[in-house]
mmCIF entry with sequence, helices, sheets and N, C-alpha, C, O atoms, coordinates in Angstrom:
data_MODEL
# 
_entry.id   MODEL 
# 
_entity.id                         1 
_entity.type                       polymer 
_entity.pdbx_number_of_molecules   1 
# 
_entity_poly.entity_id                      1 
_entity_poly.type                           'polypeptide(L)' 
_entity_poly.nstd_linkage                   no 
_entity_poly.nstd_monomer                   no 
_entity_poly.pdbx_seq_one_letter_code       MDIVENGVHVHNLNATVLHLLGLDHERLIYRYEGREFRLTDLHGHIVKEILV 
_entity_poly.pdbx_seq_one_letter_code_can   MDIVENGVHVHNLNATVLHLLGLDHERLIYRYEGREFRLTDLHGHIVKEILV 
_entity_poly.pdbx_strand_id                 A 
# 
loop_
_entity_poly_seq.entity_id 
_entity_poly_seq.num 
_entity_poly_seq.mon_id 
_entity_poly_seq.hetero 
1 1  MET n 
1 2  ASP n 
1 3  ILE n 
1 4  VAL n 
1 5  GLU n 
1 6  ASN n 
1 7  GLY n 
1 8  VAL n 
1 9  HIS n 
1 10 VAL n 
1 11 HIS n 
1 12 ASN n 
1 13 LEU n 
1 14 ASN n 
1 15 ALA n 
1 16 THR n 
1 17 VAL n 
1 18 LEU n 
1 19 HIS n 
1 20 LEU n 
1 21 LEU n 
1 22 GLY n 
1 23 LEU n 
1 24 ASP n 
1 25 HIS n 
1 26 GLU n 
1 27 ARG n 
1 28 LEU n 
1 29 ILE n 
1 30 TYR n 
1 31 ARG n 
1 32 TYR n 
1 33 GLU n 
1 34 GLY n 
1 35 ARG n 
1 36 GLU n 
1 37 PHE n 
1 38 ARG n 
1 39 LEU n 
1 40 THR n 
1 41 ASP n 
1 42 LEU n 
1 43 HIS n 
1 44 GLY n 
1 45 HIS n 
1 46 ILE n 
1 47 VAL n 
1 48 LYS n 
1 49 GLU n 
1 50 ILE n 
1 51 LEU n 
1 52 VAL n 
# 
_struct_asym.id          A 
_struct_asym.entity_id   1 
# 
_struct_conf.conf_type_id            HELX_P 
_struct_conf.id                      HELX_P1 
_struct_conf.pdbx_PDB_helix_id       AA1 
_struct_conf.beg_label_comp_id       VAL 
_struct_conf.beg_label_asym_id       A 
_struct_conf.beg_label_seq_id        10 
_struct_conf.pdbx_beg_PDB_ins_code   ? 
_struct_conf.end_label_comp_id       LEU 
_struct_conf.end_label_asym_id       A 
_struct_conf.end_label_seq_id        20 
_struct_conf.pdbx_end_PDB_ins_code   ? 
_struct_conf.beg_auth_comp_id        VAL 
_struct_conf.beg_auth_asym_id        A 
_struct_conf.beg_auth_seq_id         10 
_struct_conf.end_auth_comp_id        LEU 
_struct_conf.end_auth_asym_id        A 
_struct_conf.end_auth_seq_id         20 
_struct_conf.pdbx_PDB_helix_class    1 
_struct_conf.details                 ? 
_struct_conf.pdbx_PDB_helix_length   11 
# 
_struct_conf_type.id          HELX_P 
_struct_conf_type.criteria    ? 
_struct_conf_type.reference   ? 
# 
_struct_sheet.id               AA1 
_struct_sheet.type             ? 
_struct_sheet.number_strands   2 
_struct_sheet.details          ? 
# 
_struct_sheet_order.sheet_id     AA1 
_struct_sheet_order.range_id_1   1 
_struct_sheet_order.range_id_2   2 
_struct_sheet_order.offset       ? 
_struct_sheet_order.sense        anti-parallel 
# 
loop_
_struct_sheet_range.sheet_id 
_struct_sheet_range.id 
_struct_sheet_range.beg_label_comp_id 
_struct_sheet_range.beg_label_asym_id 
_struct_sheet_range.beg_label_seq_id 
_struct_sheet_range.pdbx_beg_PDB_ins_code 
_struct_sheet_range.end_label_comp_id 
_struct_sheet_range.end_label_asym_id 
_struct_sheet_range.end_label_seq_id 
_struct_sheet_range.pdbx_end_PDB_ins_code 
_struct_sheet_range.beg_auth_comp_id 
_struct_sheet_range.beg_auth_asym_id 
_struct_sheet_range.beg_auth_seq_id 
_struct_sheet_range.end_auth_comp_id 
_struct_sheet_range.end_auth_asym_id 
_struct_sheet_range.end_auth_seq_id 
AA1 1 ILE A 29 ? TYR A 32 ? ILE A 29 TYR A 32 
AA1 2 ARG A 35 ? ARG A 38 ? ARG A 35 ARG A 38 
# 
loop_
_atom_site.group_PDB 
_atom_site.id 
_atom_site.type_symbol 
_atom_site.label_atom_id 
_atom_site.label_alt_id 
_atom_site.label_comp_id 
_atom_site.label_asym_id 
_atom_site.label_entity_id 
_atom_site.label_seq_id 
_atom_site.pdbx_PDB_ins_code 
_atom_site.Cartn_x 
_atom_site.Cartn_y 
_atom_site.Cartn_z 
_atom_site.occupancy 
_atom_site.B_iso_or_equiv 
_atom_site.pdbx_formal_charge 
_atom_site.auth_seq_id 
_atom_site.auth_comp_id 
_atom_site.auth_asym_id 
_atom_site.auth_atom_id 
_atom_site.pdbx_PDB_model_num 
ATOM 1   N N  . MET A 1 1  ? 112.203 114.395 121.180 1.00 0.00 ? 1  MET A N  1 
ATOM 2   C CA . MET A 1 1  ? 110.933 113.728 121.254 1.00 0.00 ? 1  MET A CA 1 
ATOM 3   C C  . MET A 1 1  ? 109.916 114.381 120.341 1.00 0.00 ? 1  MET A C  1 
ATOM 4   O O  . MET A 1 1  ? 108.875 113.780 120.077 1.00 0.00 ? 1  MET A O  1 
ATOM 5   N N  . ASP A 1 2  ? 110.166 115.575 119.849 1.00 0.00 ? 2  ASP A N  1 
ATOM 6   C CA . ASP A 1 2  ? 109.230 116.249 118.948 1.00 0.00 ? 2  ASP A CA 1 
ATOM 7   C C  . ASP A 1 2  ? 109.736 116.179 117.508 1.00 0.00 ? 2  ASP A C  1 
ATOM 8   O O  . ASP A 1 2  ? 110.941 116.197 117.259 1.00 0.00 ? 2  ASP A O  1 
ATOM 9   N N  . ILE A 1 3  ? 108.814 116.102 116.585 1.00 0.00 ? 3  ILE A N  1 
ATOM 10  C CA . ILE A 1 3  ? 109.178 116.078 115.159 1.00 0.00 ? 3  ILE A CA 1 
ATOM 11  C C  . ILE A 1 3  ? 109.589 117.487 114.752 1.00 0.00 ? 3  ILE A C  1 
ATOM 12  O O  . ILE A 1 3  ? 108.871 118.460 114.980 1.00 0.00 ? 3  ILE A O  1 
ATOM 13  N N  . VAL A 1 4  ? 110.751 117.562 114.153 1.00 0.00 ? 4  VAL A N  1 
ATOM 14  C CA . VAL A 1 4  ? 111.293 118.868 113.741 1.00 0.00 ? 4  VAL A CA 1 
ATOM 15  C C  . VAL A 1 4  ? 110.807 119.233 112.345 1.00 0.00 ? 4  VAL A C  1 
ATOM 16  O O  . VAL A 1 4  ? 110.360 120.357 112.113 1.00 0.00 ? 4  VAL A O  1 
ATOM 17  N N  . GLU A 1 5  ? 110.892 118.285 111.416 1.00 0.00 ? 5  GLU A N  1 
ATOM 18  C CA . GLU A 1 5  ? 110.441 118.547 110.055 1.00 0.00 ? 5  GLU A CA 1 
ATOM 19  C C  . GLU A 1 5  ? 110.096 117.232 109.350 1.00 0.00 ? 5  GLU A C  1 
ATOM 20  O O  . GLU A 1 5  ? 110.590 116.167 109.720 1.00 0.00 ? 5  GLU A O  1 
ATOM 21  N N  . ASN A 1 6  ? 109.259 117.324 108.353 1.00 0.00 ? 6  ASN A N  1 
ATOM 22  C CA . ASN A 1 6  ? 108.881 116.174 107.521 1.00 0.00 ? 6  ASN A CA 1 
ATOM 23  C C  . ASN A 1 6  ? 108.361 114.996 108.329 1.00 0.00 ? 6  ASN A C  1 
ATOM 24  O O  . ASN A 1 6  ? 108.819 113.867 108.151 1.00 0.00 ? 6  ASN A O  1 
ATOM 25  N N  . GLY A 1 7  ? 107.429 115.248 109.193 1.00 0.00 ? 7  GLY A N  1 
ATOM 26  C CA . GLY A 1 7  ? 106.840 114.184 110.006 1.00 0.00 ? 7  GLY A CA 1 
ATOM 27  C C  . GLY A 1 7  ? 106.046 113.197 109.163 1.00 0.00 ? 7  GLY A C  1 
ATOM 28  O O  . GLY A 1 7  ? 105.428 113.586 108.172 1.00 0.00 ? 7  GLY A O  1 
ATOM 29  N N  . VAL A 1 8  ? 106.056 111.936 109.543 1.00 0.00 ? 8  VAL A N  1 
ATOM 30  C CA . VAL A 1 8  ? 105.347 110.868 108.825 1.00 0.00 ? 8  VAL A CA 1 
ATOM 31  C C  . VAL A 1 8  ? 104.520 110.085 109.853 1.00 0.00 ? 8  VAL A C  1 
ATOM 32  O O  . VAL A 1 8  ? 105.023 109.696 110.907 1.00 0.00 ? 8  VAL A O  1 
ATOM 33  N N  . HIS A 1 9  ? 103.263 109.868 109.527 1.00 0.00 ? 9  HIS A N  1 
ATOM 34  C CA . HIS A 1 9  ? 102.401 109.107 110.414 1.00 0.00 ? 9  HIS A CA 1 
ATOM 35  C C  . HIS A 1 9  ? 102.834 107.653 110.407 1.00 0.00 ? 9  HIS A C  1 
ATOM 36  O O  . HIS A 1 9  ? 103.373 107.163 109.416 1.00 0.00 ? 9  HIS A O  1 
ATOM 37  N N  . VAL A 1 10 ? 102.595 106.962 111.520 1.00 0.00 ? 10 VAL A N  1 
ATOM 38  C CA . VAL A 1 10 ? 103.059 105.581 111.675 1.00 0.00 ? 10 VAL A CA 1 
ATOM 39  C C  . VAL A 1 10 ? 102.404 104.656 110.622 1.00 0.00 ? 10 VAL A C  1 
ATOM 40  O O  . VAL A 1 10 ? 103.041 103.701 110.177 1.00 0.00 ? 10 VAL A O  1 
ATOM 41  N N  . HIS A 1 11 ? 101.159 104.918 110.222 1.00 0.00 ? 11 HIS A N  1 
ATOM 42  C CA . HIS A 1 11 ? 100.511 104.100 109.190 1.00 0.00 ? 11 HIS A CA 1 
ATOM 43  C C  . HIS A 1 11 ? 101.251 104.247 107.852 1.00 0.00 ? 11 HIS A C  1 
ATOM 44  O O  . HIS A 1 11 ? 101.421 103.270 107.123 1.00 0.00 ? 11 HIS A O  1 
ATOM 45  N N  . ASN A 1 12 ? 101.682 105.459 107.540 1.00 0.00 ? 12 ASN A N  1 
ATOM 46  C CA . ASN A 1 12 ? 102.428 105.698 106.302 1.00 0.00 ? 12 ASN A CA 1 
ATOM 47  C C  . ASN A 1 12 ? 103.812 105.061 106.360 1.00 0.00 ? 12 ASN A C  1 
ATOM 48  O O  . ASN A 1 12 ? 104.292 104.516 105.366 1.00 0.00 ? 12 ASN A O  1 
ATOM 49  N N  . LEU A 1 13 ? 104.438 105.128 107.503 1.00 0.00 ? 13 LEU A N  1 
ATOM 50  C CA . LEU A 1 13 ? 105.755 104.508 107.651 1.00 0.00 ? 13 LEU A CA 1 
ATOM 51  C C  . LEU A 1 13 ? 105.642 102.986 107.502 1.00 0.00 ? 13 LEU A C  1 
ATOM 52  O O  . LEU A 1 13 ? 106.476 102.367 106.842 1.00 0.00 ? 13 LEU A O  1 
ATOM 53  N N  . ASN A 1 14 ? 104.630 102.390 108.104 1.00 0.00 ? 14 ASN A N  1 
ATOM 54  C CA . ASN A 1 14 ? 104.418 100.937 107.979 1.00 0.00 ? 14 ASN A CA 1 
ATOM 55  C C  . ASN A 1 14 ? 104.135 100.575 106.520 1.00 0.00 ? 14 ASN A C  1 
ATOM 56  O O  . ASN A 1 14 ? 104.665 99.579  106.027 1.00 0.00 ? 14 ASN A O  1 
ATOM 57  N N  . ALA A 1 15 ? 103.321 101.350 105.826 1.00 0.00 ? 15 ALA A N  1 
ATOM 58  C CA . ALA A 1 15 ? 103.024 101.069 104.415 1.00 0.00 ? 15 ALA A CA 1 
ATOM 59  C C  . ALA A 1 15 ? 104.280 101.135 103.588 1.00 0.00 ? 15 ALA A C  1 
ATOM 60  O O  . ALA A 1 15 ? 104.463 100.320 102.683 1.00 0.00 ? 15 ALA A O  1 
ATOM 61  N N  . THR A 1 16 ? 105.163 102.093 103.873 1.00 0.00 ? 16 THR A N  1 
ATOM 62  C CA . THR A 1 16 ? 106.415 102.244 103.124 1.00 0.00 ? 16 THR A CA 1 
ATOM 63  C C  . THR A 1 16 ? 107.349 101.088 103.370 1.00 0.00 ? 16 THR A C  1 
ATOM 64  O O  . THR A 1 16 ? 107.955 100.574 102.429 1.00 0.00 ? 16 THR A O  1 
ATOM 65  N N  . VAL A 1 17 ? 107.483 100.660 104.628 1.00 0.00 ? 17 VAL A N  1 
ATOM 66  C CA . VAL A 1 17 ? 108.342 99.509  104.961 1.00 0.00 ? 17 VAL A CA 1 
ATOM 67  C C  . VAL A 1 17 ? 107.810 98.245  104.307 1.00 0.00 ? 17 VAL A C  1 
ATOM 68  O O  . VAL A 1 17 ? 108.588 97.472  103.749 1.00 0.00 ? 17 VAL A O  1 
ATOM 69  N N  . LEU A 1 18 ? 106.507 98.017  104.362 1.00 0.00 ? 18 LEU A N  1 
ATOM 70  C CA . LEU A 1 18 ? 105.929 96.838  103.730 1.00 0.00 ? 18 LEU A CA 1 
ATOM 71  C C  . LEU A 1 18 ? 106.150 96.873  102.220 1.00 0.00 ? 18 LEU A C  1 
ATOM 72  O O  . LEU A 1 18 ? 106.393 95.830  101.613 1.00 0.00 ? 18 LEU A O  1 
ATOM 73  N N  . HIS A 1 19 ? 106.072 98.046  101.606 1.00 0.00 ? 19 HIS A N  1 
ATOM 74  C CA . HIS A 1 19 ? 106.357 98.198  100.173 1.00 0.00 ? 19 HIS A CA 1 
ATOM 75  C C  . HIS A 1 19 ? 107.789 97.813  99.862  1.00 0.00 ? 19 HIS A C  1 
ATOM 76  O O  . HIS A 1 19 ? 108.049 97.121  98.878  1.00 0.00 ? 19 HIS A O  1 
ATOM 77  N N  . LEU A 1 20 ? 108.717 98.257  100.693 1.00 0.00 ? 20 LEU A N  1 
ATOM 78  C CA . LEU A 1 20 ? 110.134 97.922  100.489 1.00 0.00 ? 20 LEU A CA 1 
ATOM 79  C C  . LEU A 1 20 ? 110.395 96.427  100.642 1.00 0.00 ? 20 LEU A C  1 
ATOM 80  O O  . LEU A 1 20 ? 111.317 95.886  100.031 1.00 0.00 ? 20 LEU A O  1 
ATOM 81  N N  . LEU A 1 21 ? 109.576 95.759  101.462 1.00 0.00 ? 21 LEU A N  1 
ATOM 82  C CA . LEU A 1 21 ? 109.684 94.309  101.632 1.00 0.00 ? 21 LEU A CA 1 
ATOM 83  C C  . LEU A 1 21 ? 108.995 93.536  100.518 1.00 0.00 ? 21 LEU A C  1 
ATOM 84  O O  . LEU A 1 21 ? 109.063 92.307  100.475 1.00 0.00 ? 21 LEU A O  1 
ATOM 85  N N  . GLY A 1 22 ? 108.331 94.253  99.617  1.00 0.00 ? 22 GLY A N  1 
ATOM 86  C CA . GLY A 1 22 ? 107.672 93.609  98.497  1.00 0.00 ? 22 GLY A CA 1 
ATOM 87  C C  . GLY A 1 22 ? 106.235 93.170  98.795  1.00 0.00 ? 22 GLY A C  1 
ATOM 88  O O  . GLY A 1 22 ? 105.668 92.364  98.056  1.00 0.00 ? 22 GLY A O  1 
ATOM 89  N N  . LEU A 1 23 ? 105.648 93.691  99.867  1.00 0.00 ? 23 LEU A N  1 
ATOM 90  C CA . LEU A 1 23 ? 104.280 93.332  100.261 1.00 0.00 ? 23 LEU A CA 1 
ATOM 91  C C  . LEU A 1 23 ? 103.318 94.476  99.933  1.00 0.00 ? 23 LEU A C  1 
ATOM 92  O O  . LEU A 1 23 ? 103.660 95.650  100.073 1.00 0.00 ? 23 LEU A O  1 
ATOM 93  N N  . ASP A 1 24 ? 102.127 94.117  99.501  1.00 0.00 ? 24 ASP A N  1 
ATOM 94  C CA . ASP A 1 24 ? 101.099 95.130  99.245  1.00 0.00 ? 24 ASP A CA 1 
ATOM 95  C C  . ASP A 1 24 ? 100.338 95.384  100.534 1.00 0.00 ? 24 ASP A C  1 
ATOM 96  O O  . ASP A 1 24 ? 99.583  94.523  100.989 1.00 0.00 ? 24 ASP A O  1 
ATOM 97  N N  . HIS A 1 25 ? 100.525 96.546  101.124 1.00 0.00 ? 25 HIS A N  1 
ATOM 98  C CA . HIS A 1 25 ? 99.944  96.837  102.411 1.00 0.00 ? 25 HIS A CA 1 
ATOM 99  C C  . HIS A 1 25 ? 98.430  96.895  102.375 1.00 0.00 ? 25 HIS A C  1 
ATOM 100 O O  . HIS A 1 25 ? 97.790  96.750  103.417 1.00 0.00 ? 25 HIS A O  1 
ATOM 101 N N  . GLU A 1 26 ? 97.832  97.104  101.203 1.00 0.00 ? 26 GLU A N  1 
ATOM 102 C CA . GLU A 1 26 ? 96.379  97.160  101.089 1.00 0.00 ? 26 GLU A CA 1 
ATOM 103 C C  . GLU A 1 26 ? 95.761  95.761  101.059 1.00 0.00 ? 26 GLU A C  1 
ATOM 104 O O  . GLU A 1 26 ? 94.570  95.608  101.328 1.00 0.00 ? 26 GLU A O  1 
ATOM 105 N N  . ARG A 1 27 ? 96.554  94.747  100.736 1.00 0.00 ? 27 ARG A N  1 
ATOM 106 C CA . ARG A 1 27 ? 96.053  93.381  100.669 1.00 0.00 ? 27 ARG A CA 1 
ATOM 107 C C  . ARG A 1 27 ? 96.462  92.563  101.876 1.00 0.00 ? 27 ARG A C  1 
ATOM 108 O O  . ARG A 1 27 ? 96.001  91.430  102.023 1.00 0.00 ? 27 ARG A O  1 
ATOM 109 N N  . LEU A 1 28 ? 97.303  93.087  102.740 1.00 0.00 ? 28 LEU A N  1 
ATOM 110 C CA . LEU A 1 28 ? 97.769  92.366  103.915 1.00 0.00 ? 28 LEU A CA 1 
ATOM 111 C C  . LEU A 1 28 ? 96.727  92.532  105.021 1.00 0.00 ? 28 LEU A C  1 
ATOM 112 O O  . LEU A 1 28 ? 96.663  93.571  105.678 1.00 0.00 ? 28 LEU A O  1 
ATOM 113 N N  . ILE A 1 29 ? 95.915  91.496  105.214 1.00 0.00 ? 29 ILE A N  1 
ATOM 114 C CA . ILE A 1 29 ? 94.773  91.570  106.121 1.00 0.00 ? 29 ILE A CA 1 
ATOM 115 C C  . ILE A 1 29 ? 94.875  90.436  107.153 1.00 0.00 ? 29 ILE A C  1 
ATOM 116 O O  . ILE A 1 29 ? 95.261  89.315  106.818 1.00 0.00 ? 29 ILE A O  1 
ATOM 117 N N  . TYR A 1 30 ? 94.528  90.739  108.396 1.00 0.00 ? 30 TYR A N  1 
ATOM 118 C CA . TYR A 1 30 ? 94.460  89.687  109.405 1.00 0.00 ? 30 TYR A CA 1 
ATOM 119 C C  . TYR A 1 30 ? 93.092  89.744  110.096 1.00 0.00 ? 30 TYR A C  1 
ATOM 120 O O  . TYR A 1 30 ? 92.443  90.789  110.159 1.00 0.00 ? 30 TYR A O  1 
ATOM 121 N N  . ARG A 1 31 ? 92.694  88.611  110.596 1.00 0.00 ? 31 ARG A N  1 
ATOM 122 C CA . ARG A 1 31 ? 91.377  88.520  111.258 1.00 0.00 ? 31 ARG A CA 1 
ATOM 123 C C  . ARG A 1 31 ? 91.581  88.563  112.755 1.00 0.00 ? 31 ARG A C  1 
ATOM 124 O O  . ARG A 1 31 ? 92.475  87.906  113.290 1.00 0.00 ? 31 ARG A O  1 
ATOM 125 N N  . TYR A 1 32 ? 90.747  89.342  113.432 1.00 0.00 ? 32 TYR A N  1 
ATOM 126 C CA . TYR A 1 32 ? 90.760  89.433  114.886 1.00 0.00 ? 32 TYR A CA 1 
ATOM 127 C C  . TYR A 1 32 ? 89.320  89.572  115.357 1.00 0.00 ? 32 TYR A C  1 
ATOM 128 O O  . TYR A 1 32 ? 88.615  90.503  114.969 1.00 0.00 ? 32 TYR A O  1 
ATOM 129 N N  . GLU A 1 33 ? 88.896  88.643  116.189 1.00 0.00 ? 33 GLU A N  1 
ATOM 130 C CA . GLU A 1 33 ? 87.529  88.614  116.726 1.00 0.00 ? 33 GLU A CA 1 
ATOM 131 C C  . GLU A 1 33 ? 86.477  88.720  115.640 1.00 0.00 ? 33 GLU A C  1 
ATOM 132 O O  . GLU A 1 33 ? 85.475  89.420  115.788 1.00 0.00 ? 33 GLU A O  1 
ATOM 133 N N  . GLY A 1 34 ? 86.723  88.009  114.537 1.00 0.00 ? 34 GLY A N  1 
ATOM 134 C CA . GLY A 1 34 ? 85.727  87.947  113.470 1.00 0.00 ? 34 GLY A CA 1 
ATOM 135 C C  . GLY A 1 34 ? 85.747  89.108  112.494 1.00 0.00 ? 34 GLY A C  1 
ATOM 136 O O  . GLY A 1 34 ? 84.978  89.114  111.533 1.00 0.00 ? 34 GLY A O  1 
ATOM 137 N N  . ARG A 1 35 ? 86.599  90.079  112.716 1.00 0.00 ? 35 ARG A N  1 
ATOM 138 C CA . ARG A 1 35 ? 86.721  91.234  111.817 1.00 0.00 ? 35 ARG A CA 1 
ATOM 139 C C  . ARG A 1 35 ? 88.042  91.213  111.099 1.00 0.00 ? 35 ARG A C  1 
ATOM 140 O O  . ARG A 1 35 ? 89.013  90.651  111.606 1.00 0.00 ? 35 ARG A O  1 
ATOM 141 N N  . GLU A 1 36 ? 88.102  91.812  109.928 1.00 0.00 ? 36 GLU A N  1 
ATOM 142 C CA . GLU A 1 36 ? 89.326  91.899  109.170 1.00 0.00 ? 36 GLU A CA 1 
ATOM 143 C C  . GLU A 1 36 ? 89.966  93.261  109.354 1.00 0.00 ? 36 GLU A C  1 
ATOM 144 O O  . GLU A 1 36 ? 89.287  94.286  109.293 1.00 0.00 ? 36 GLU A O  1 
ATOM 145 N N  . PHE A 1 37 ? 91.272  93.274  109.581 1.00 0.00 ? 37 PHE A N  1 
ATOM 146 C CA . PHE A 1 37 ? 92.006  94.507  109.799 1.00 0.00 ? 37 PHE A CA 1 
ATOM 147 C C  . PHE A 1 37 ? 93.225  94.546  108.886 1.00 0.00 ? 37 PHE A C  1 
ATOM 148 O O  . PHE A 1 37 ? 93.769  93.503  108.522 1.00 0.00 ? 37 PHE A O  1 
ATOM 149 N N  . ARG A 1 38 ? 93.648  95.744  108.519 1.00 0.00 ? 38 ARG A N  1 
ATOM 150 C CA . ARG A 1 38 ? 94.906  95.926  107.814 1.00 0.00 ? 38 ARG A CA 1 
ATOM 151 C C  . ARG A 1 38 ? 95.915  96.517  108.772 1.00 0.00 ? 38 ARG A C  1 
ATOM 152 O O  . ARG A 1 38 ? 95.551  97.296  109.654 1.00 0.00 ? 38 ARG A O  1 
ATOM 153 N N  . LEU A 1 39 ? 97.186  96.158  108.613 1.00 0.00 ? 39 LEU A N  1 
ATOM 154 C CA . LEU A 1 39 ? 98.227  96.671  109.491 1.00 0.00 ? 39 LEU A CA 1 
ATOM 155 C C  . LEU A 1 39 ? 98.337  98.182  109.389 1.00 0.00 ? 39 LEU A C  1 
ATOM 156 O O  . LEU A 1 39 ? 98.654  98.851  110.372 1.00 0.00 ? 39 LEU A O  1 
ATOM 157 N N  . THR A 1 40 ? 98.076  98.725  108.202 1.00 0.00 ? 40 THR A N  1 
ATOM 158 C CA . THR A 1 40 ? 98.194  100.162 107.996 1.00 0.00 ? 40 THR A CA 1 
ATOM 159 C C  . THR A 1 40 ? 96.860  100.855 108.133 1.00 0.00 ? 40 THR A C  1 
ATOM 160 O O  . THR A 1 40 ? 96.742  102.028 107.780 1.00 0.00 ? 40 THR A O  1 
ATOM 161 N N  . ASP A 1 41 ? 95.855  100.170 108.632 1.00 0.00 ? 41 ASP A N  1 
ATOM 162 C CA . ASP A 1 41 ? 94.517  100.721 108.776 1.00 0.00 ? 41 ASP A CA 1 
ATOM 163 C C  . ASP A 1 41 ? 94.023  101.186 107.416 1.00 0.00 ? 41 ASP A C  1 
ATOM 164 O O  . ASP A 1 41 ? 94.453  100.628 106.406 1.00 0.00 ? 41 ASP A O  1 
ATOM 165 N N  . LEU A 1 42 ? 93.168  102.151 107.339 1.00 0.00 ? 42 LEU A N  1 
ATOM 166 C CA . LEU A 1 42 ? 92.687  102.680 106.058 1.00 0.00 ? 42 LEU A CA 1 
ATOM 167 C C  . LEU A 1 42 ? 93.493  103.918 105.637 1.00 0.00 ? 42 LEU A C  1 
ATOM 168 O O  . LEU A 1 42 ? 93.257  104.479 104.567 1.00 0.00 ? 42 LEU A O  1 
ATOM 169 N N  . HIS A 1 43 ? 94.426  104.333 106.465 1.00 0.00 ? 43 HIS A N  1 
ATOM 170 C CA . HIS A 1 43 ? 95.089  105.587 106.244 1.00 0.00 ? 43 HIS A CA 1 
ATOM 171 C C  . HIS A 1 43 ? 96.476  105.470 105.646 1.00 0.00 ? 43 HIS A C  1 
ATOM 172 O O  . HIS A 1 43 ? 97.055  106.490 105.271 1.00 0.00 ? 43 HIS A O  1 
ATOM 173 N N  . GLY A 1 44 ? 97.027  104.298 105.541 1.00 0.00 ? 44 GLY A N  1 
ATOM 174 C CA . GLY A 1 44 ? 98.398  104.135 105.119 1.00 0.00 ? 44 GLY A CA 1 
ATOM 175 C C  . GLY A 1 44 ? 98.627  104.406 103.652 1.00 0.00 ? 44 GLY A C  1 
ATOM 176 O O  . GLY A 1 44 ? 97.921  103.879 102.793 1.00 0.00 ? 44 GLY A O  1 
ATOM 177 N N  . HIS A 1 45 ? 99.640  105.248 103.364 1.00 0.00 ? 45 HIS A N  1 
ATOM 178 C CA . HIS A 1 45 ? 100.069 105.545 102.013 1.00 0.00 ? 45 HIS A CA 1 
ATOM 179 C C  . HIS A 1 45 ? 101.590 105.452 101.954 1.00 0.00 ? 45 HIS A C  1 
ATOM 180 O O  . HIS A 1 45 ? 102.273 105.752 102.933 1.00 0.00 ? 45 HIS A O  1 
ATOM 181 N N  . ILE A 1 46 ? 102.114 105.040 100.814 1.00 0.00 ? 46 ILE A N  1 
ATOM 182 C CA . ILE A 1 46 ? 103.544 104.919 100.655 1.00 0.00 ? 46 ILE A CA 1 
ATOM 183 C C  . ILE A 1 46 ? 104.141 106.340 100.548 1.00 0.00 ? 46 ILE A C  1 
ATOM 184 O O  . ILE A 1 46 ? 103.686 107.159 99.749  1.00 0.00 ? 46 ILE A O  1 
ATOM 185 N N  . VAL A 1 47 ? 105.153 106.603 101.358 1.00 0.00 ? 47 VAL A N  1 
ATOM 186 C CA . VAL A 1 47 ? 105.821 107.909 101.365 1.00 0.00 ? 47 VAL A CA 1 
ATOM 187 C C  . VAL A 1 47 ? 106.977 107.837 100.380 1.00 0.00 ? 47 VAL A C  1 
ATOM 188 O O  . VAL A 1 47 ? 108.032 107.275 100.677 1.00 0.00 ? 47 VAL A O  1 
ATOM 189 N N  . LYS A 1 48 ? 106.765 108.408 99.215  1.00 0.00 ? 48 LYS A N  1 
ATOM 190 C CA . LYS A 1 48 ? 107.766 108.315 98.126  1.00 0.00 ? 48 LYS A CA 1 
ATOM 191 C C  . LYS A 1 48 ? 108.991 109.169 98.410  1.00 0.00 ? 48 LYS A C  1 
ATOM 192 O O  . LYS A 1 48 ? 110.055 108.909 97.848  1.00 0.00 ? 48 LYS A O  1 
ATOM 193 N N  . GLU A 1 49 ? 108.876 110.181 99.267  1.00 0.00 ? 49 GLU A N  1 
ATOM 194 C CA . GLU A 1 49 ? 110.012 111.026 99.609  1.00 0.00 ? 49 GLU A CA 1 
ATOM 195 C C  . GLU A 1 49 ? 111.098 110.250 100.339 1.00 0.00 ? 49 GLU A C  1 
ATOM 196 O O  . GLU A 1 49 ? 112.280 110.576 100.233 1.00 0.00 ? 49 GLU A O  1 
ATOM 197 N N  . ILE A 1 50 ? 110.695 109.224 101.081 1.00 0.00 ? 50 ILE A N  1 
ATOM 198 C CA . ILE A 1 50 ? 111.659 108.405 101.835 1.00 0.00 ? 50 ILE A CA 1 
ATOM 199 C C  . ILE A 1 50 ? 112.428 107.504 100.878 1.00 0.00 ? 50 ILE A C  1 
ATOM 200 O O  . ILE A 1 50 ? 113.584 107.167 101.136 1.00 0.00 ? 50 ILE A O  1 
ATOM 201 N N  . LEU A 1 51 ? 111.794 107.111 99.771  1.00 0.00 ? 51 LEU A N  1 
ATOM 202 C CA . LEU A 1 51 ? 112.364 106.134 98.850  1.00 0.00 ? 51 LEU A CA 1 
ATOM 203 C C  . LEU A 1 51 ? 113.422 106.709 97.925  1.00 0.00 ? 51 LEU A C  1 
ATOM 204 O O  . LEU A 1 51 ? 114.077 105.956 97.205  1.00 0.00 ? 51 LEU A O  1 
ATOM 205 N N  . VAL A 1 52 ? 113.603 108.000 97.926  1.00 0.00 ? 52 VAL A N  1 
ATOM 206 C CA . VAL A 1 52 ? 114.587 108.626 97.013  1.00 0.00 ? 52 VAL A CA 1 
ATOM 207 C C  . VAL A 1 52 ? 116.001 108.271 97.394  1.00 0.00 ? 52 VAL A C  1 
ATOM 208 O O  . VAL A 1 52 ? 116.946 108.709 96.738  1.00 0.00 ? 52 VAL A O  1 
# 
């Protein structure tokens, strides 16, 4: 249940998966209660170490 090494935040993991699917996680926006949100929030970055 604990991360042993090379932990990745869920926002970064989502950004990486969306990148692999060919989607730009920074442009993927949905509206909820009149506000716009991104699936990866403002913190998501592609983890290039996973892509090797």
